C-alpha positions as CSV (number, residue, x, y, z in Angstrom):
1,M,139.4,52.2,83.5
2,A,140.6,49.7,85.7
3,P,140.2,45.9,84.9
4,T,138.2,43.5,86.5
5,S,141.0,41.2,87.2
6,L,142.4,43.4,90.1
7,F,139.2,43.3,92.5
8,L,139.3,39.5,91.8
9,Q,143.5,39.1,92.4
10,A,142.3,41.3,95.9
11,L,139.8,38.4,96.7
12,P,142.2,36.5,98.7
13,L,143.4,39.3,101.3
14,L,139.1,39.3,102.2
15,P,139.8,37.5,105.5
16,V,142.3,39.5,107.1
17,L,140.9,42.8,106.5
18,A,138.4,45.1,108.7
19,L,135.3,46.5,107.5
20,A,136.3,50.5,107.1
21,A,133.8,52.2,105.0
22,D,134.5,55.9,105.4
23,Y,130.8,57.0,106.2
24,P,130.5,61.1,107.0
25,G,129.4,61.7,110.9
26,I,125.8,61.6,111.1
27,P,124.3,64.9,112.0
28,K,122.2,64.8,115.7
29,D,119.3,66.4,114.0
30,L,118.4,63.6,111.4
31,T,116.3,66.0,109.3
32,T,119.3,68.2,108.8
33,P,119.7,68.6,105.0
34,V,122.6,67.5,103.2
35,Q,124.0,66.6,100.1
36,Q,122.1,70.0,99.0
37,R,121.6,70.3,94.7
38,I,119.1,72.9,93.0
39,A,118.2,72.5,89.3
40,F,116.1,74.5,86.6
41,K,112.8,72.8,86.6
42,G,111.1,75.3,84.2
43,P,111.6,78.5,82.8
44,N,110.1,80.1,86.1
45,A,111.0,77.3,88.5
46,I,113.8,75.9,90.5
47,S,113.8,72.1,92.2
48,V,115.5,71.9,95.3
49,G,116.8,68.8,96.3
50,W,118.6,67.5,99.4
51,N,119.2,64.5,101.6
52,T,118.5,63.4,105.0
53,Y,119.3,60.5,107.8
54,E,115.6,60.0,108.0
55,Q,112.6,59.9,106.0
56,L,110.7,63.1,106.0
57,A,106.6,62.9,105.7
58,E,106.8,66.2,104.2
59,G,109.7,68.3,103.4
60,C,109.4,72.0,102.8
61,V,111.4,75.1,101.6
62,Q,110.7,78.6,102.5
63,Y,111.7,80.9,99.6
64,G,111.6,84.7,99.1
65,K,113.7,87.8,97.1
66,S,115.1,88.5,100.3
67,A,117.2,86.7,103.0
68,N,115.4,88.5,105.7
69,S,111.3,87.9,104.2
70,L,111.2,84.2,103.1
71,T,107.5,84.8,102.3
72,S,106.5,81.7,100.2
73,Q,106.8,78.0,100.7
74,A,106.7,74.8,98.9
75,C,106.3,71.1,100.2
76,S,107.0,67.6,98.9
77,A,106.1,64.3,100.3
78,Q,108.9,62.8,97.9
79,S,111.3,61.1,100.4
80,L,113.2,58.5,98.3
81,T,115.6,55.9,99.2
82,Y,116.9,52.3,98.3
83,G,118.1,48.9,99.8
84,T,121.8,49.7,100.5
85,S,121.8,53.7,101.3
86,R,121.4,55.5,104.5
87,T,120.0,58.5,103.6
88,W,116.6,59.4,101.7
89,A,116.3,62.0,98.7
90,N,114.2,65.1,99.1
91,S,112.9,67.2,96.5
92,V,110.4,70.3,96.2
93,T,110.0,72.7,93.3
94,L,109.7,76.4,93.6
95,S,107.4,77.7,91.0
96,G,105.8,80.8,89.7
97,L,109.2,82.5,89.9
98,D,110.9,85.7,87.9
99,A,113.2,85.3,85.1
100,A,116.6,86.3,85.8
101,T,116.3,86.9,89.6
102,T,118.0,86.3,92.8
103,Y,115.8,84.1,95.0
104,Y,116.9,83.2,98.7
105,Y,115.9,79.7,100.3
106,K,116.3,77.5,103.4
107,I,115.0,74.3,103.8
108,N,112.9,73.7,106.7
109,S,114.9,72.1,109.5
110,T,116.4,72.7,112.8
111,N,119.3,72.9,111.6
112,S,119.7,74.4,108.1
113,S,120.6,78.1,107.0
114,V,120.0,80.5,104.2
115,N,121.1,79.9,100.5
116,H,120.5,81.7,96.8
117,F,120.4,81.1,93.7
118,M,119.4,83.0,90.2
119,T,116.6,81.8,88.2
120,A,116.8,81.2,84.6
121,R,117.0,84.0,81.8
122,A,114.0,84.2,79.4
123,P,114.9,82.3,76.3
124,G,115.7,85.0,73.9
125,D,117.2,87.1,76.5
126,K,120.7,88.1,74.7
127,T,122.6,88.9,78.1
128,A,126.0,87.1,77.8
129,F,126.7,84.4,80.2
130,N,129.0,81.5,81.0
131,L,128.5,78.2,82.1
132,D,131.0,75.5,83.6
133,V,131.3,72.0,82.8
134,V,132.6,69.0,84.5
135,V,132.4,65.3,83.6
136,D,134.0,62.7,85.2
137,L,134.5,63.9,88.4
138,G,135.3,61.9,91.4
139,V,135.2,62.0,95.4
140,Y,138.3,63.6,97.2
141,G,140.2,62.1,100.3
142,A,140.2,58.7,101.6
143,D,137.9,56.8,99.0
144,G,139.2,59.4,96.1
145,Y,142.5,60.9,94.8
146,T,145.0,63.1,96.2
147,T,146.4,66.5,94.2
148,S,150.1,65.4,95.3
149,R,150.7,62.7,92.6
150,K,147.6,63.0,89.9
151,R,148.1,59.3,88.4
152,D,148.7,57.7,91.6
153,I,145.5,56.0,93.8
154,P,145.8,57.6,97.3
155,Y,146.4,56.6,100.6
156,V,145.8,60.0,102.7
157,Q,143.1,62.6,103.1
158,P,144.1,65.9,101.2
159,A,142.3,69.2,101.7
160,L,139.7,70.6,99.5
161,N,142.1,72.6,97.5
162,H,144.0,72.8,94.0
163,T,140.9,70.3,92.7
164,T,138.3,71.1,90.6
165,I,135.6,71.4,93.0
166,A,137.8,74.1,94.7
167,A,137.9,75.7,91.6
168,L,134.2,75.8,91.4
169,A,133.9,77.0,94.5
170,N,136.4,80.0,94.4
171,T,134.9,81.5,91.3
172,I,131.3,80.8,91.7
173,D,130.2,84.1,90.6
174,D,131.4,83.7,87.5
175,Y,129.1,81.3,85.9
176,D,125.6,80.8,86.0
177,F,125.3,77.0,86.2
178,V,127.4,73.7,85.7
179,L,126.6,71.1,83.4
180,H,127.9,67.4,84.5
181,P,126.8,64.6,81.9
182,G,127.9,61.6,83.9
183,D,130.1,60.2,86.1
184,F,129.6,61.5,89.8
185,A,132.2,60.2,92.5
186,Y,133.3,56.9,91.2
187,A,131.3,55.0,94.0
188,D,131.7,51.9,92.1
189,D,135.6,52.0,92.3
190,W,135.0,51.4,96.1
191,Y,137.1,48.1,95.5
192,L,140.3,49.9,94.5
193,K,140.9,50.6,98.4
194,P,141.7,47.5,99.9
195,K,140.0,48.5,103.2
196,N,136.9,48.5,101.4
197,L,136.6,45.2,100.0
198,L,134.7,43.4,102.9
199,D,132.2,46.0,103.0
200,G,131.2,47.0,99.4
201,K,127.9,48.2,99.7
202,N,128.8,50.4,102.7
203,A,132.1,51.9,100.9
204,Y,129.6,52.8,97.5
205,A,127.4,54.6,99.9
206,A,129.9,56.0,102.0
207,I,131.7,57.2,98.9
208,L,128.6,59.1,97.4
209,E,127.6,60.6,100.6
210,N,131.0,62.0,101.2
211,F,131.3,63.1,97.5
212,F,127.9,65.1,96.9
213,D,128.6,66.5,100.5
214,Q,131.8,67.9,99.0
215,L,130.0,69.1,96.2
216,A,126.9,71.0,98.2
217,P,128.5,74.3,98.2
218,I,128.4,74.7,94.4
219,A,125.0,72.5,93.7
220,S,123.0,74.3,96.3
221,R,123.7,77.8,95.0
222,K,124.0,77.0,91.2
223,P,121.4,74.8,89.3
224,Y,123.4,71.6,88.6
225,M,122.2,69.9,85.4
226,A,122.9,66.2,85.6
227,S,122.7,63.3,82.9
228,P,124.1,59.7,83.4
229,G,127.8,58.2,82.7
230,N,128.9,54.6,82.9
231,H,129.9,54.8,86.4
232,E,126.1,55.5,87.5
233,A,125.0,52.6,85.6
234,A,126.0,49.6,87.8
235,C,129.9,47.7,89.1
236,T,131.2,49.3,86.2
237,E,134.7,47.1,86.8
238,I,132.8,43.9,88.4
239,P,130.4,42.6,85.6
240,Y,126.9,42.1,87.5
241,T,126.9,38.4,86.4
242,T,129.4,37.7,89.3
243,G,126.8,38.4,91.9
244,L,129.5,40.9,93.8
245,C,127.6,44.1,92.9
246,P,125.5,45.5,95.7
247,E,121.8,45.6,94.9
248,G,121.6,49.4,95.7
249,Q,124.3,50.2,92.8
250,K,122.9,48.2,89.7
251,N,120.8,49.9,87.0
252,F,121.3,53.6,87.7
253,T,119.5,53.2,91.3
254,D,121.5,55.8,93.1
255,F,121.2,58.2,90.2
256,M,117.6,58.0,89.5
257,T,116.9,58.1,93.5
258,R,119.0,61.5,93.6
259,F,118.1,63.2,90.6
260,N,114.2,62.2,90.6
261,G,112.2,65.2,90.3
262,L,115.0,67.8,90.0
263,M,115.5,68.0,86.3
264,P,113.6,69.4,83.8
265,T,111.5,67.4,81.0
266,T,111.6,70.2,78.2
267,F,110.6,73.9,78.8
268,P,107.8,75.0,76.5
269,S,108.3,76.2,72.9
270,S,108.9,80.0,73.0
271,S,108.9,80.1,69.3
272,K,105.8,81.8,67.6
273,N,106.0,79.3,64.7
274,A,103.2,76.7,65.5
275,T,105.0,73.5,63.9
276,A,107.9,74.4,66.7
277,Q,105.0,74.8,69.1
278,A,104.0,70.9,67.9
279,F,107.6,69.6,68.0
280,A,108.2,71.1,71.5
281,K,105.1,69.2,72.9
282,K,105.8,66.4,71.5
283,A,109.7,66.4,72.9
284,A,108.2,67.1,76.2
285,S,105.8,64.1,75.9
286,L,109.2,61.9,74.9
287,A,111.5,63.6,77.2
288,N,112.6,61.1,80.5
289,P,114.7,63.2,83.2
290,P,117.1,62.5,84.6
291,F,118.3,60.6,81.7
292,W,117.2,62.9,78.6
293,Y,115.7,66.1,78.5
294,S,116.2,70.1,77.0
295,F,116.2,73.3,79.2
296,E,116.4,77.0,77.8
297,Y,118.6,79.9,79.4
298,G,118.7,83.1,77.6
299,M,120.8,82.7,74.0
300,A,120.8,78.5,74.9
301,H,118.5,75.4,74.0
302,I,120.3,72.7,75.9
303,V,120.2,68.9,75.4
304,M,121.2,66.5,77.6
305,I,121.3,62.9,76.7
306,D,121.9,59.7,77.8
307,T,124.6,57.8,75.8
308,E,124.2,54.8,77.8
309,T,121.0,53.0,77.3
310,D,118.2,53.4,75.4
311,F,119.4,53.5,71.3
312,P,120.7,50.7,69.2
313,S,123.8,48.9,70.6
314,A,123.9,51.0,73.7
315,P,126.7,50.1,75.7
316,D,125.6,50.0,79.1
317,G,121.8,48.4,77.9
318,K,120.7,45.0,77.6
319,D,123.6,43.2,75.9
320,G,125.6,45.8,75.2
321,S,129.4,46.2,75.2
322,A,130.0,46.7,78.7
323,N,128.1,44.1,80.1
324,L,126.3,46.1,82.7
325,N,122.3,45.1,81.7
326,A,121.2,48.3,82.2
327,G,118.0,50.1,81.2
328,S,115.8,50.4,79.3
329,F,114.3,53.2,80.5
330,G,112.0,54.4,77.7
331,N,108.6,53.0,76.9
332,T,109.8,52.1,73.2
333,P,113.2,51.2,72.0
334,T,113.5,54.6,70.2
335,Q,111.7,57.4,72.8
336,Q,115.3,58.8,73.2
337,L,115.7,59.6,69.5
338,D,112.4,60.4,69.1
339,F,112.8,63.1,71.6
340,L,116.0,64.3,70.3
341,D,114.6,64.4,66.8
342,A,111.4,66.4,68.1
343,D,113.3,68.6,70.6
344,L,116.1,70.0,67.8
345,A,113.2,70.2,65.4
346,S,111.9,72.7,67.6
347,V,114.5,75.0,68.1
348,D,113.8,78.7,67.0
349,R,117.4,80.3,66.1
350,T,115.8,83.4,66.3
351,V,115.1,83.1,70.0
352,T,117.8,80.7,71.1
353,P,120.5,80.7,68.6
354,W,123.1,78.6,70.3
355,V,122.4,74.8,70.4
356,I,124.2,72.5,72.3
357,V,124.2,68.5,73.3
358,A,125.8,67.3,76.5
359,G,126.2,63.5,76.8
360,H,128.8,61.3,78.2
361,R,130.8,59.0,75.7
362,P,132.3,60.8,72.9
363,W,132.5,59.6,69.2
364,Y,135.7,61.7,68.8
365,S,138.6,61.4,70.8
366,T,142.6,60.9,70.6
367,G,144.1,58.1,72.2
368,D,142.6,54.8,72.6
369,S,140.2,53.5,70.1
370,K,137.9,51.4,72.8
371,N,137.1,55.5,74.4
372,I,135.5,55.9,71.0
373,C,131.5,54.8,71.0
374,K,130.4,53.9,67.6
375,P,127.1,53.0,68.4
376,C,126.3,56.9,70.0
377,Q,127.4,58.0,66.6
378,A,125.4,56.2,64.4
379,A,122.4,56.7,66.7
380,F,123.0,60.5,67.5
381,E,125.6,62.2,65.1
382,P,122.9,62.3,62.1
383,L,120.8,64.1,64.1
384,F,123.5,66.6,65.4
385,Y,124.2,67.9,61.8
386,K,120.5,67.5,60.4
387,Y,119.4,70.2,63.1
388,G,123.0,72.3,63.1
389,V,123.9,71.7,66.8
390,D,126.8,73.7,67.5
391,L,128.6,72.4,70.3
392,G,128.9,68.6,71.6
393,I,130.2,68.2,74.9
394,F,131.4,64.8,75.9
395,G,133.6,63.2,79.0
396,H,134.5,59.5,79.7
397,V,137.7,60.0,78.6
398,H,140.0,61.6,81.0
399,N,141.4,64.8,79.9
400,S,140.4,67.7,78.0
401,Q,140.3,68.0,74.4
402,R,138.9,70.1,71.5
403,F,137.9,69.7,68.1
404,N,137.2,71.5,65.1
405,P,134.1,70.7,63.5
406,V,133.6,67.5,61.9
407,Y,130.8,65.1,60.7
408,N,131.0,61.6,59.8
409,N,135.0,62.1,60.5
410,V,135.4,64.6,58.3
411,A,136.7,67.8,59.2
412,D,134.3,70.8,58.1
413,P,136.4,73.1,55.8
414,A,135.2,76.1,57.5
415,A,136.7,75.2,60.5
416,L,135.4,77.9,63.5
417,K,134.2,80.4,60.8
418,N,130.4,79.6,60.5
419,P,130.6,75.7,60.0
420,T,127.6,73.6,59.1
421,A,129.3,70.8,61.2
422,P,129.1,70.8,65.4
423,A,132.2,71.2,67.3
424,Y,133.3,69.1,69.9
425,I,134.8,68.8,73.3
426,I,135.8,66.5,75.9
427,A,135.8,67.8,79.5
428,G,137.0,64.3,81.1
429,G,139.9,65.9,83.0
430,A,138.3,67.0,86.3
431,G,139.4,64.2,88.4
432,N,138.9,61.1,89.9
433,I,140.3,58.1,91.9
434,E,141.5,56.2,88.2
435,G,143.1,59.3,87.3
436,L,143.8,61.0,84.1
437,S,144.3,59.6,80.6
438,A,147.5,60.0,78.3
439,V,146.4,62.2,75.7
440,G,147.6,59.4,73.1
441,A,147.6,59.6,69.3
442,N,146.5,62.8,67.6
443,Y,143.1,62.4,65.7
444,S,143.2,64.5,62.6
445,T,140.4,67.1,63.8
446,N,141.7,67.1,67.3
447,V,143.1,71.1,68.0
448,F,144.0,70.7,71.8
449,A,144.5,67.8,74.0
450,Y,145.5,68.4,77.7
451,G,145.9,65.4,80.3
452,D,149.2,66.9,82.5
453,E,146.7,68.1,85.3
454,F,143.2,68.3,86.1
455,S,141.1,70.5,84.1
456,Y,137.7,72.0,83.2
457,A,135.9,73.5,80.9
458,T,134.0,77.2,80.8
459,V,131.7,78.0,77.7
460,K,131.0,81.7,77.2
461,F,128.1,82.8,75.4
462,L,129.0,86.1,74.0
463,D,126.9,87.0,72.0
464,E,124.5,85.7,69.1
465,Q,126.9,84.5,66.8
466,N,130.3,84.1,69.0
467,L,130.7,81.0,71.3
468,Q,134.0,80.9,73.5
469,V,135.0,78.0,75.1
470,D,138.0,77.8,77.7
471,F,140.1,75.3,79.2
472,L,141.2,76.1,82.9
473,R,143.6,74.5,84.9
474,S,141.9,73.6,88.4
475,D,144.7,74.2,90.6
476,T,146.2,77.4,89.1
477,G,142.7,78.8,86.7
478,E,145.3,79.0,83.9
479,V,143.7,78.7,80.7
480,L,144.9,76.2,79.1
481,D,143.3,76.8,75.8
482,S,140.8,79.2,74.3
483,S,138.8,79.5,71.0
484,V,135.7,81.4,69.8
485,L,133.1,79.8,67.4
486,F,131.4,81.9,64.9
487,K,128.3,80.9,63.8
488,K,125.7,83.4,61.7
489,H,122.6,82.1,62.8
490,D,120.6,83.5,60.0
491,V,118.3,80.8,59.8
492,A,115.4,80.6,62.3
493,F,115.2,76.6,61.7
494,V,118.7,74.7,60.7
495,R,117.9,71.6,58.1
496,N,120.7,70.7,56.9
């Protein structure tokens, strides 16, 4: 992460620089949908989100099972913005859909086209499927990075090839949805480009517009499940106390606006067990999307958590170590942890055998110890272990890593053969303006670490007992590491 001092050193240059925010062009029809994205909203619902360059009195989406017969329509009056944004975020929920079914949809505008998605597989559906994981993914181009020298801050506009976004686009039929737990666009790094120093609030908005436009070909077709990272919190590199942080950049403003109404709370329990149903109802009442929530897809129960705020000593929270003064977002100091406790307690492994939890900051990592979030470990790891989480997915460190199952810094002797402790991966090597992180010193339970080129992860749910994790090099598709976790899953409700 670049130090604040770089920004302060650049301040003497301000009088001679021109305003130069690199905005994308505005369409003639201001209702044209841009930055499209979809998400699982429920077991039979999909949310459709998009931005426009004017506020909509009502946003509508036509949809149906044939591209030539969009016979249904859903509308919403939600059209949100904030002070330093040029666009409004709109969202509509399409409900009453059939499971595991392809639907076609068109956002109402004189300048939009028909797209399609597949709805969630019903909980308990044992069909094999894949999901992709990207974390710490930044914009490409004038305010992002090039692919010719991966560790350098770029100065030329690259084509969208040989990149992680291109890899996701080229393999879009190989995975069912994407998990992205934190750090989108790196708009708060606007100050790293001298041309932006006089125009921070506009540069911040421009980077976000460009990034979500670049992501739209993927996020408009495959549900894109998001949770926050530190780069959503505020001016990460510039302490909020300096007065240099644009108002629209503070306290997760863009993240909340952009993903408002898109992410689910929790799916209703699919277990026949009354206690599990009660826990699921409690979890639903405590969920707070897009910060923390859960959803189910076939064999998997997936939980997205917020490693930035809303737990003791949270790094981005009030008086947190990152000095960002963000949050809190829960009604009580323990709401997120109470949610996670109830949610994990509700999981019936006879229905959804695999339990995956994704967040931003890891507590196991190679390299610099500053990358390890000890407050996160204290808050979340006991619950992971108690309820038998199978895989923890994280980022924040800008490389790819895989760890054998571990609890309380002690490796599980079973390794990948039916362990009690969770396995962990870091998928932070997707690429951003800050470059990749050196692998650094090894950690005792680490079995794979790679930081030479951009990379991402694919998680393959092979069957009820075998879960494969592949790390792929973004520009070539080369498999850098492959592993299979075996779990018996012979107990309906895990309590360690």
